[in-house]
Each structure stands twice: as C-alpha cells, then as structure tokens.
GUTIDO-202716 format. One record per atom (N, C-alpha, C, CB): x, y, z; residue number from 1; residue in one letter; atom name. Coordinates in steps of 0.05 Angstrom, whole numbers, always signed. Glycine has a CB too. Layout:
<nodes>
<node X="X" Y="Y" Z="Z" nr="NUM" rest="A" atom="CA"/>
...
</nodes>
This chain:
<nodes>
<node X="+0" Y="+122" Z="-449" nr="1" rest="X" atom="N"/>
<node X="-8" Y="+129" Z="-414" nr="1" rest="X" atom="CA"/>
<node X="-29" Y="+102" Z="-417" nr="1" rest="X" atom="C"/>
<node X="-27" Y="+169" Z="-402" nr="1" rest="X" atom="CB"/>
<node X="-34" Y="+84" Z="-429" nr="2" rest="X" atom="N"/>
<node X="-35" Y="+60" Z="-418" nr="2" rest="X" atom="CA"/>
<node X="-12" Y="+51" Z="-401" nr="2" rest="X" atom="C"/>
<node X="-40" Y="+44" Z="-437" nr="2" rest="X" atom="CB"/>
<node X="+18" Y="+53" Z="-397" nr="3" rest="X" atom="N"/>
<node X="+27" Y="+50" Z="-392" nr="3" rest="X" atom="CA"/>
<node X="+31" Y="+57" Z="-359" nr="3" rest="X" atom="C"/>
<node X="+34" Y="+52" Z="-410" nr="3" rest="X" atom="CB"/>
<node X="+25" Y="+70" Z="-337" nr="4" rest="X" atom="N"/>
<node X="+19" Y="+99" Z="-336" nr="4" rest="X" atom="CA"/>
<node X="+3" Y="+76" Z="-310" nr="4" rest="X" atom="C"/>
<node X="+2" Y="+123" Z="-367" nr="4" rest="X" atom="CB"/>
<node X="-18" Y="+75" Z="-331" nr="5" rest="X" atom="N"/>
<node X="-37" Y="+50" Z="-315" nr="5" rest="X" atom="CA"/>
<node X="-38" Y="+31" Z="-305" nr="5" rest="X" atom="C"/>
<node X="-48" Y="+40" Z="-322" nr="5" rest="X" atom="CB"/>
<node X="-14" Y="+33" Z="-327" nr="6" rest="X" atom="N"/>
<node X="-12" Y="-5" Z="-320" nr="6" rest="X" atom="CA"/>
<node X="+1" Y="+0" Z="-287" nr="6" rest="X" atom="C"/>
<node X="+20" Y="-29" Z="-349" nr="6" rest="X" atom="CB"/>
<node X="+26" Y="+12" Z="-291" nr="7" rest="X" atom="N"/>
<node X="+31" Y="+18" Z="-260" nr="7" rest="X" atom="CA"/>
<node X="+24" Y="+34" Z="-233" nr="7" rest="X" atom="C"/>
<node X="+46" Y="+24" Z="-261" nr="7" rest="X" atom="CB"/>
<node X="+4" Y="+52" Z="-247" nr="8" rest="X" atom="N"/>
<node X="-6" Y="+59" Z="-220" nr="8" rest="X" atom="CA"/>
<node X="-31" Y="+31" Z="-206" nr="8" rest="X" atom="C"/>
<node X="-24" Y="+93" Z="-225" nr="8" rest="X" atom="CB"/>
<node X="-40" Y="+18" Z="-230" nr="9" rest="X" atom="N"/>
<node X="-53" Y="+1" Z="-218" nr="9" rest="X" atom="CA"/>
<node X="-32" Y="-42" Z="-195" nr="9" rest="X" atom="C"/>
<node X="-76" Y="-1" Z="-250" nr="9" rest="X" atom="CB"/>
<node X="-17" Y="-29" Z="-219" nr="10" rest="X" atom="N"/>
<node X="+6" Y="-51" Z="-192" nr="10" rest="X" atom="CA"/>
<node X="+1" Y="-31" Z="-170" nr="10" rest="X" atom="C"/>
<node X="+51" Y="-56" Z="-199" nr="10" rest="X" atom="CB"/>
<node X="+7" Y="-10" Z="-175" nr="11" rest="X" atom="N"/>
<node X="+13" Y="-9" Z="-151" nr="11" rest="X" atom="CA"/>
<node X="-2" Y="-6" Z="-140" nr="11" rest="X" atom="C"/>
<node X="+26" Y="+3" Z="-145" nr="11" rest="X" atom="CB"/>
<node X="-24" Y="-4" Z="-134" nr="12" rest="X" atom="N"/>
<node X="-55" Y="-10" Z="-127" nr="12" rest="X" atom="CA"/>
<node X="-62" Y="-35" Z="-113" nr="12" rest="X" atom="C"/>
<node X="-71" Y="-10" Z="-151" nr="12" rest="X" atom="CB"/>
<node X="-46" Y="-51" Z="-135" nr="13" rest="X" atom="N"/>
<node X="-52" Y="-81" Z="-126" nr="13" rest="X" atom="CA"/>
<node X="-30" Y="-81" Z="-108" nr="13" rest="X" atom="C"/>
<node X="-53" Y="-107" Z="-149" nr="13" rest="X" atom="CB"/>
<node X="-11" Y="-69" Z="-105" nr="14" rest="X" atom="N"/>
<node X="+11" Y="-83" Z="-75" nr="14" rest="X" atom="CA"/>
<node X="+12" Y="-68" Z="-48" nr="14" rest="X" atom="C"/>
<node X="+48" Y="-83" Z="-83" nr="14" rest="X" atom="CB"/>
<node X="-15" Y="-39" Z="-42" nr="15" rest="X" atom="N"/>
<node X="-24" Y="-33" Z="-42" nr="15" rest="X" atom="CA"/>
<node X="-48" Y="-56" Z="-18" nr="15" rest="X" atom="C"/>
<node X="-20" Y="-24" Z="-65" nr="15" rest="X" atom="CB"/>
<node X="-61" Y="-53" Z="-44" nr="16" rest="X" atom="N"/>
<node X="-76" Y="-82" Z="-19" nr="16" rest="X" atom="CA"/>
<node X="-60" Y="-97" Z="-9" nr="16" rest="X" atom="C"/>
<node X="-95" Y="-106" Z="-30" nr="16" rest="X" atom="CB"/>
<node X="-53" Y="-114" Z="-20" nr="17" rest="X" atom="N"/>
<node X="-39" Y="-137" Z="-13" nr="17" rest="X" atom="CA"/>
<node X="-21" Y="-139" Z="+14" nr="17" rest="X" atom="C"/>
<node X="-22" Y="-142" Z="-35" nr="17" rest="X" atom="CB"/>
<node X="-6" Y="-104" Z="+20" nr="18" rest="X" atom="N"/>
<node X="+0" Y="-97" Z="+40" nr="18" rest="X" atom="CA"/>
<node X="-21" Y="-98" Z="+65" nr="18" rest="X" atom="C"/>
<node X="+10" Y="-76" Z="+33" nr="18" rest="X" atom="CB"/>
<node X="-43" Y="-82" Z="+70" nr="19" rest="X" atom="N"/>
<node X="-67" Y="-91" Z="+73" nr="19" rest="X" atom="CA"/>
<node X="-75" Y="-111" Z="+80" nr="19" rest="X" atom="C"/>
<node X="-76" Y="-89" Z="+57" nr="19" rest="X" atom="CB"/>
<node X="-70" Y="-139" Z="+56" nr="20" rest="X" atom="N"/>
<node X="-89" Y="-161" Z="+69" nr="20" rest="X" atom="CA"/>
<node X="-74" Y="-179" Z="+88" nr="20" rest="X" atom="C"/>
<node X="-103" Y="-180" Z="+45" nr="20" rest="X" atom="CB"/>
<node X="-45" Y="-175" Z="+71" nr="21" rest="X" atom="N"/>
<node X="-19" Y="-193" Z="+91" nr="21" rest="X" atom="CA"/>
<node X="-23" Y="-184" Z="+125" nr="21" rest="X" atom="C"/>
<node X="+20" Y="-179" Z="+79" nr="21" rest="X" atom="CB"/>
<node X="-35" Y="-160" Z="+132" nr="22" rest="X" atom="N"/>
<node X="-17" Y="-140" Z="+152" nr="22" rest="X" atom="CA"/>
<node X="-48" Y="-159" Z="+170" nr="22" rest="X" atom="C"/>
<node X="-13" Y="-91" Z="+145" nr="22" rest="X" atom="CB"/>
<node X="-72" Y="-174" Z="+165" nr="23" rest="X" atom="N"/>
<node X="-87" Y="-184" Z="+184" nr="23" rest="X" atom="CA"/>
<node X="-74" Y="-208" Z="+190" nr="23" rest="X" atom="C"/>
<node X="-114" Y="-187" Z="+175" nr="23" rest="X" atom="CB"/>
<node X="-53" Y="-212" Z="+180" nr="24" rest="X" atom="N"/>
<node X="-51" Y="-241" Z="+184" nr="24" rest="X" atom="CA"/>
<node X="-20" Y="-237" Z="+204" nr="24" rest="X" atom="C"/>
<node X="-49" Y="-263" Z="+150" nr="24" rest="X" atom="CB"/>
<node X="-20" Y="-257" Z="+227" nr="25" rest="X" atom="N"/>
<node X="+5" Y="-265" Z="+216" nr="25" rest="X" atom="CA"/>
<node X="+27" Y="-277" Z="+210" nr="25" rest="X" atom="C"/>
<node X="+10" Y="-262" Z="+217" nr="25" rest="X" atom="CB"/>
<node X="+46" Y="-267" Z="+219" nr="26" rest="X" atom="N"/>
<node X="+71" Y="-285" Z="+190" nr="26" rest="X" atom="CA"/>
<node X="+97" Y="-291" Z="+201" nr="26" rest="X" atom="C"/>
<node X="+82" Y="-262" Z="+158" nr="26" rest="X" atom="CB"/>
<node X="+91" Y="-312" Z="+206" nr="27" rest="X" atom="N"/>
<node X="+123" Y="-323" Z="+210" nr="27" rest="X" atom="CA"/>
<node X="+147" Y="-316" Z="+209" nr="27" rest="X" atom="C"/>
<node X="+128" Y="-338" Z="+199" nr="27" rest="X" atom="CB"/>
<node X="+173" Y="-308" Z="+208" nr="28" rest="X" atom="N"/>
<node X="+192" Y="-283" Z="+183" nr="28" rest="X" atom="CA"/>
<node X="+202" Y="-312" Z="+159" nr="28" rest="X" atom="C"/>
<node X="+233" Y="-260" Z="+205" nr="28" rest="X" atom="CB"/>
<node X="+212" Y="-337" Z="+174" nr="29" rest="X" atom="N"/>
<node X="+210" Y="-358" Z="+152" nr="29" rest="X" atom="CA"/>
<node X="+188" Y="-365" Z="+136" nr="29" rest="X" atom="C"/>
<node X="+217" Y="-380" Z="+160" nr="29" rest="X" atom="CB"/>
<node X="+173" Y="-356" Z="+115" nr="30" rest="X" atom="N"/>
<node X="+141" Y="-367" Z="+104" nr="30" rest="X" atom="CA"/>
<node X="+152" Y="-341" Z="+75" nr="30" rest="X" atom="C"/>
<node X="+100" Y="-358" Z="+133" nr="30" rest="X" atom="CB"/>
<node X="+134" Y="-361" Z="+62" nr="31" rest="X" atom="N"/>
<node X="+133" Y="-348" Z="+47" nr="31" rest="X" atom="CA"/>
<node X="+122" Y="-319" Z="+40" nr="31" rest="X" atom="C"/>
<node X="+129" Y="-361" Z="+38" nr="31" rest="X" atom="CB"/>
<node X="+101" Y="-334" Z="+48" nr="32" rest="X" atom="N"/>
<node X="+82" Y="-304" Z="+67" nr="32" rest="X" atom="CA"/>
<node X="+93" Y="-282" Z="+78" nr="32" rest="X" atom="C"/>
<node X="+66" Y="-312" Z="+94" nr="32" rest="X" atom="CB"/>
<node X="+119" Y="-292" Z="+105" nr="33" rest="X" atom="N"/>
<node X="+137" Y="-263" Z="+104" nr="33" rest="X" atom="CA"/>
<node X="+154" Y="-243" Z="+88" nr="33" rest="X" atom="C"/>
<node X="+150" Y="-264" Z="+116" nr="33" rest="X" atom="CB"/>
<node X="+159" Y="-256" Z="+59" nr="34" rest="X" atom="N"/>
<node X="+181" Y="-249" Z="+37" nr="34" rest="X" atom="CA"/>
<node X="+172" Y="-240" Z="+24" nr="34" rest="X" atom="C"/>
<node X="+195" Y="-265" Z="+24" nr="34" rest="X" atom="CB"/>
<node X="+144" Y="-245" Z="+25" nr="35" rest="X" atom="N"/>
<node X="+111" Y="-228" Z="+1" nr="35" rest="X" atom="CA"/>
<node X="+121" Y="-199" Z="+10" nr="35" rest="X" atom="C"/>
<node X="+62" Y="-235" Z="+15" nr="35" rest="X" atom="CB"/>
<node X="+116" Y="-205" Z="+37" nr="36" rest="X" atom="N"/>
<node X="+93" Y="-172" Z="+52" nr="36" rest="X" atom="CA"/>
<node X="+127" Y="-156" Z="+58" nr="36" rest="X" atom="C"/>
<node X="+63" Y="-179" Z="+101" nr="36" rest="X" atom="CB"/>
<node X="+142" Y="-160" Z="+57" nr="37" rest="X" atom="N"/>
<node X="+171" Y="-144" Z="+65" nr="37" rest="X" atom="CA"/>
<node X="+167" Y="-134" Z="+34" nr="37" rest="X" atom="C"/>
<node X="+206" Y="-165" Z="+75" nr="37" rest="X" atom="CB"/>
<node X="+184" Y="-151" Z="+12" nr="38" rest="X" atom="N"/>
<node X="+172" Y="-144" Z="-16" nr="38" rest="X" atom="CA"/>
<node X="+157" Y="-126" Z="-20" nr="38" rest="X" atom="C"/>
<node X="+160" Y="-160" Z="-26" nr="38" rest="X" atom="CB"/>
<node X="+137" Y="-126" Z="-13" nr="39" rest="X" atom="N"/>
<node X="+123" Y="-114" Z="-15" nr="39" rest="X" atom="CA"/>
<node X="+123" Y="-83" Z="+7" nr="39" rest="X" atom="C"/>
<node X="+105" Y="-132" Z="-16" nr="39" rest="X" atom="CB"/>
<node X="+125" Y="-93" Z="+31" nr="40" rest="X" atom="N"/>
<node X="+140" Y="-65" Z="+50" nr="40" rest="X" atom="CA"/>
<node X="+154" Y="-41" Z="+22" nr="40" rest="X" atom="C"/>
<node X="+177" Y="-82" Z="+78" nr="40" rest="X" atom="CB"/>
<node X="+174" Y="-64" Z="+17" nr="41" rest="X" atom="N"/>
<node X="+181" Y="-39" Z="+15" nr="41" rest="X" atom="CA"/>
<node X="+186" Y="-25" Z="-7" nr="41" rest="X" atom="C"/>
<node X="+197" Y="-37" Z="+27" nr="41" rest="X" atom="CB"/>
<node X="+156" Y="-30" Z="-27" nr="42" rest="X" atom="N"/>
<node X="+148" Y="-31" Z="-58" nr="42" rest="X" atom="CA"/>
<node X="+137" Y="+0" Z="-41" nr="42" rest="X" atom="C"/>
<node X="+122" Y="-63" Z="-77" nr="42" rest="X" atom="CB"/>
<node X="+132" Y="+0" Z="-17" nr="43" rest="X" atom="N"/>
<node X="+96" Y="+14" Z="-7" nr="43" rest="X" atom="CA"/>
<node X="+113" Y="+29" Z="+9" nr="43" rest="X" atom="C"/>
<node X="+63" Y="-8" Z="+12" nr="43" rest="X" atom="CB"/>
<node X="+127" Y="+31" Z="+29" nr="44" rest="X" atom="N"/>
<node X="+133" Y="+53" Z="+48" nr="44" rest="X" atom="CA"/>
<node X="+141" Y="+80" Z="+44" nr="44" rest="X" atom="C"/>
<node X="+150" Y="+47" Z="+60" nr="44" rest="X" atom="CB"/>
<node X="+164" Y="+71" Z="+16" nr="45" rest="X" atom="N"/>
<node X="+169" Y="+105" Z="+17" nr="45" rest="X" atom="CA"/>
<node X="+156" Y="+124" Z="-4" nr="45" rest="X" atom="C"/>
<node X="+200" Y="+110" Z="+14" nr="45" rest="X" atom="CB"/>
<node X="+123" Y="+111" Z="+4" nr="46" rest="X" atom="N"/>
<node X="+94" Y="+132" Z="-2" nr="46" rest="X" atom="CA"/>
<node X="+73" Y="+132" Z="+18" nr="46" rest="X" atom="C"/>
<node X="+78" Y="+125" Z="-29" nr="46" rest="X" atom="CB"/>
<node X="+81" Y="+102" Z="+42" nr="47" rest="X" atom="N"/>
<node X="+49" Y="+98" Z="+60" nr="47" rest="X" atom="CA"/>
<node X="+70" Y="+127" Z="+91" nr="47" rest="X" atom="C"/>
<node X="+39" Y="+40" Z="+77" nr="47" rest="X" atom="CB"/>
<node X="+97" Y="+126" Z="+80" nr="48" rest="X" atom="N"/>
<node X="+98" Y="+130" Z="+102" nr="48" rest="X" atom="CA"/>
<node X="+96" Y="+154" Z="+111" nr="48" rest="X" atom="C"/>
<node X="+114" Y="+120" Z="+108" nr="48" rest="X" atom="CB"/>
<node X="+115" Y="+179" Z="+85" nr="49" rest="X" atom="N"/>
<node X="+100" Y="+202" Z="+102" nr="49" rest="X" atom="CA"/>
<node X="+72" Y="+222" Z="+93" nr="49" rest="X" atom="C"/>
<node X="+122" Y="+221" Z="+106" nr="49" rest="X" atom="CB"/>
<node X="+65" Y="+199" Z="+76" nr="50" rest="X" atom="N"/>
<node X="+31" Y="+209" Z="+93" nr="50" rest="X" atom="CA"/>
<node X="+17" Y="+194" Z="+120" nr="50" rest="X" atom="C"/>
<node X="+4" Y="+203" Z="+70" nr="50" rest="X" atom="CB"/>
<node X="+34" Y="+174" Z="+140" nr="51" rest="X" atom="N"/>
<node X="+42" Y="+169" Z="+164" nr="51" rest="X" atom="CA"/>
<node X="+50" Y="+190" Z="+182" nr="51" rest="X" atom="C"/>
<node X="+59" Y="+153" Z="+161" nr="51" rest="X" atom="CB"/>
<node X="+60" Y="+209" Z="+175" nr="52" rest="X" atom="N"/>
<node X="+82" Y="+231" Z="+172" nr="52" rest="X" atom="CA"/>
<node X="+56" Y="+252" Z="+197" nr="52" rest="X" atom="C"/>
<node X="+90" Y="+247" Z="+126" nr="52" rest="X" atom="CB"/>
<node X="+36" Y="+255" Z="+170" nr="53" rest="X" atom="N"/>
<node X="+23" Y="+282" Z="+161" nr="53" rest="X" atom="CA"/>
<node X="-11" Y="+253" Z="+176" nr="53" rest="X" atom="C"/>
<node X="+29" Y="+298" Z="+111" nr="53" rest="X" atom="CB"/>
<node X="-17" Y="+239" Z="+184" nr="54" rest="X" atom="N"/>
<node X="-40" Y="+242" Z="+188" nr="54" rest="X" atom="CA"/>
<node X="-31" Y="+203" Z="+211" nr="54" rest="X" atom="C"/>
<node X="-64" Y="+249" Z="+151" nr="54" rest="X" atom="CB"/>
<node X="-16" Y="+205" Z="+231" nr="55" rest="X" atom="N"/>
<node X="-13" Y="+184" Z="+231" nr="55" rest="X" atom="CA"/>
<node X="-29" Y="+166" Z="+252" nr="55" rest="X" atom="C"/>
<node X="+11" Y="+184" Z="+231" nr="55" rest="X" atom="CB"/>
<node X="-23" Y="+136" Z="+256" nr="56" rest="X" atom="N"/>
<node X="-48" Y="+111" Z="+261" nr="56" rest="X" atom="CA"/>
<node X="-52" Y="+137" Z="+289" nr="56" rest="X" atom="C"/>
<node X="-35" Y="+62" Z="+271" nr="56" rest="X" atom="CB"/>
<node X="-81" Y="+128" Z="+284" nr="57" rest="X" atom="N"/>
<node X="-102" Y="+129" Z="+311" nr="57" rest="X" atom="CA"/>
<node X="-109" Y="+112" Z="+329" nr="57" rest="X" atom="C"/>
<node X="-125" Y="+133" Z="+304" nr="57" rest="X" atom="CB"/>
<node X="-91" Y="+122" Z="+349" nr="58" rest="X" atom="N"/>
<node X="-101" Y="+111" Z="+370" nr="58" rest="X" atom="CA"/>
<node X="-67" Y="+87" Z="+370" nr="58" rest="X" atom="C"/>
<node X="-140" Y="+99" Z="+365" nr="58" rest="X" atom="CB"/>
<node X="-52" Y="+92" Z="+364" nr="59" rest="X" atom="N"/>
<node X="-29" Y="+83" Z="+354" nr="59" rest="X" atom="CA"/>
<node X="-38" Y="+55" Z="+328" nr="59" rest="X" atom="C"/>
<node X="-10" Y="+73" Z="+383" nr="59" rest="X" atom="CB"/>
<node X="-71" Y="+43" Z="+321" nr="60" rest="X" atom="N"/>
<node X="-80" Y="+28" Z="+323" nr="60" rest="X" atom="CA"/>
<node X="-80" Y="+20" Z="+278" nr="60" rest="X" atom="C"/>
<node X="-106" Y="+35" Z="+346" nr="60" rest="X" atom="CB"/>
<node X="-94" Y="+32" Z="+282" nr="61" rest="X" atom="N"/>
<node X="-114" Y="+50" Z="+261" nr="61" rest="X" atom="CA"/>
<node X="-104" Y="+61" Z="+239" nr="61" rest="X" atom="C"/>
<node X="-126" Y="+73" Z="+272" nr="61" rest="X" atom="CB"/>
<node X="-80" Y="+44" Z="+226" nr="62" rest="X" atom="N"/>
<node X="-80" Y="+67" Z="+209" nr="62" rest="X" atom="CA"/>
<node X="-89" Y="+67" Z="+184" nr="62" rest="X" atom="C"/>
<node X="-57" Y="+76" Z="+208" nr="62" rest="X" atom="CB"/>
<node X="-92" Y="+99" Z="+185" nr="63" rest="X" atom="N"/>
<node X="-106" Y="+101" Z="+148" nr="63" rest="X" atom="CA"/>
<node X="-93" Y="+109" Z="+124" nr="63" rest="X" atom="C"/>
<node X="-127" Y="+124" Z="+145" nr="63" rest="X" atom="CB"/>
<node X="-71" Y="+119" Z="+129" nr="64" rest="X" atom="N"/>
<node X="-52" Y="+116" Z="+95" nr="64" rest="X" atom="CA"/>
<node X="-64" Y="+104" Z="+86" nr="64" rest="X" atom="C"/>
<node X="-23" Y="+103" Z="+89" nr="64" rest="X" atom="CB"/>
<node X="-51" Y="+73" Z="+81" nr="65" rest="X" atom="N"/>
<node X="-63" Y="+62" Z="+59" nr="65" rest="X" atom="CA"/>
<node X="-98" Y="+71" Z="+43" nr="65" rest="X" atom="C"/>
<node X="-63" Y="+34" Z="+69" nr="65" rest="X" atom="CB"/>
<node X="-106" Y="+81" Z="+66" nr="66" rest="X" atom="N"/>
<node X="-136" Y="+88" Z="+51" nr="66" rest="X" atom="CA"/>
<node X="-136" Y="+93" Z="+41" nr="66" rest="X" atom="C"/>
<node X="-154" Y="+98" Z="+54" nr="66" rest="X" atom="CB"/>
<node X="-108" Y="+134" Z="+40" nr="67" rest="X" atom="N"/>
<node X="-108" Y="+158" Z="+29" nr="67" rest="X" atom="CA"/>
<node X="-97" Y="+142" Z="+16" nr="67" rest="X" atom="C"/>
<node X="-101" Y="+184" Z="+37" nr="67" rest="X" atom="CB"/>
<node X="-65" Y="+138" Z="+3" nr="68" rest="X" atom="N"/>
<node X="-59" Y="+135" Z="-15" nr="68" rest="X" atom="CA"/>
<node X="-90" Y="+114" Z="-41" nr="68" rest="X" atom="C"/>
<node X="-29" Y="+124" Z="-4" nr="68" rest="X" atom="CB"/>
<node X="-88" Y="+95" Z="-30" nr="69" rest="X" atom="N"/>
<node X="-110" Y="+80" Z="-38" nr="69" rest="X" atom="CA"/>
<node X="-129" Y="+106" Z="-65" nr="69" rest="X" atom="C"/>
<node X="-130" Y="+70" Z="-2" nr="69" rest="X" atom="CB"/>
<node X="-155" Y="+122" Z="-56" nr="70" rest="X" atom="N"/>
<node X="-166" Y="+144" Z="-59" nr="70" rest="X" atom="CA"/>
<node X="-141" Y="+160" Z="-80" nr="70" rest="X" atom="C"/>
<node X="-175" Y="+156" Z="-27" nr="70" rest="X" atom="CB"/>
<node X="-110" Y="+162" Z="-69" nr="71" rest="X" atom="N"/>
<node X="-98" Y="+186" Z="-82" nr="71" rest="X" atom="CA"/>
<node X="-100" Y="+166" Z="-111" nr="71" rest="X" atom="C"/>
<node X="-64" Y="+200" Z="-68" nr="71" rest="X" atom="CB"/>
<node X="-91" Y="+141" Z="-124" nr="72" rest="X" atom="N"/>
<node X="-72" Y="+125" Z="-140" nr="72" rest="X" atom="CA"/>
<node X="-108" Y="+124" Z="-157" nr="72" rest="X" atom="C"/>
<node X="-50" Y="+90" Z="-122" nr="72" rest="X" atom="CB"/>
<node X="-127" Y="+125" Z="-141" nr="73" rest="X" atom="N"/>
<node X="-155" Y="+108" Z="-163" nr="73" rest="X" atom="CA"/>
<node X="-150" Y="+137" Z="-183" nr="73" rest="X" atom="C"/>
<node X="-201" Y="+100" Z="-144" nr="73" rest="X" atom="CB"/>
<node X="-169" Y="+154" Z="-150" nr="74" rest="X" atom="N"/>
<node X="-156" Y="+180" Z="-173" nr="74" rest="X" atom="CA"/>
<node X="-139" Y="+184" Z="-197" nr="74" rest="X" atom="C"/>
<node X="-142" Y="+195" Z="-160" nr="74" rest="X" atom="CB"/>
<node X="-108" Y="+170" Z="-189" nr="75" rest="X" atom="N"/>
<node X="-94" Y="+191" Z="-208" nr="75" rest="X" atom="CA"/>
<node X="-111" Y="+176" Z="-240" nr="75" rest="X" atom="C"/>
<node X="-50" Y="+188" Z="-205" nr="75" rest="X" atom="CB"/>
<node X="-110" Y="+130" Z="-228" nr="76" rest="X" atom="N"/>
<node X="-125" Y="+119" Z="-253" nr="76" rest="X" atom="CA"/>
<node X="-147" Y="+120" Z="-256" nr="76" rest="X" atom="C"/>
<node X="-125" Y="+97" Z="-257" nr="76" rest="X" atom="CB"/>
<node X="-162" Y="+139" Z="-249" nr="77" rest="X" atom="N"/>
<node X="-182" Y="+152" Z="-254" nr="77" rest="X" atom="CA"/>
<node X="-180" Y="+176" Z="-290" nr="77" rest="X" atom="C"/>
<node X="-184" Y="+168" Z="-224" nr="77" rest="X" atom="CB"/>
<node X="-155" Y="+199" Z="-281" nr="78" rest="X" atom="N"/>
<node X="-156" Y="+214" Z="-283" nr="78" rest="X" atom="CA"/>
<node X="-135" Y="+203" Z="-314" nr="78" rest="X" atom="C"/>
<node X="-153" Y="+230" Z="-259" nr="78" rest="X" atom="CB"/>
<node X="-112" Y="+178" Z="-320" nr="79" rest="X" atom="N"/>
<node X="-100" Y="+182" Z="-326" nr="79" rest="X" atom="CA"/>
<node X="-119" Y="+154" Z="-346" nr="79" rest="X" atom="C"/>
<node X="-77" Y="+189" Z="-311" nr="79" rest="X" atom="CB"/>
<node X="-144" Y="+146" Z="-347" nr="80" rest="X" atom="N"/>
<node X="-163" Y="+145" Z="-363" nr="80" rest="X" atom="CA"/>
<node X="-174" Y="+153" Z="-387" nr="80" rest="X" atom="C"/>
<node X="-173" Y="+147" Z="-354" nr="80" rest="X" atom="CB"/>
</nodes>
C-alpha cells in the first residue's frame, strides 16, 4: 500500500506541476518547456478523457485538473 500511495502522490505532484507551469509562458527551447512537455505526457492520458466529459468553461477555464486532484486525494486517503 505504501508504494501505491507514493505513486498517487507523485501523480498529484505532476498534476500540480502542469497547473503551475501552464500559468507562465514558456519558450520551446528552455528547460521549463521540456519539463512542461514531460509532465503533460504523464498527465494527459488521464486528463484528456475528463476534458471530453467536462470541456473547458468558455474554452479557457479547464476544470479537469481540479477534478483529477479531488479523485487522487480521495484515492490517497483510501490507501492510507
């Protein structure tokens, strides 16, 4: 169970990283951009299906990371 909790916490950190990095403009030739792309590759397989169910509000406000974080924190609590 401890290993699963660790994986869930690492995924939570990845989702938060995507959220924070999305607030700042990134140039494609920077380390920040490479980190953002890597985190998107990790999180998008879960976020994209959520976005299909609940599309961004007004095309701007994406609630899918928030929904995913709620589910992940619930899972983390259940695993504890």
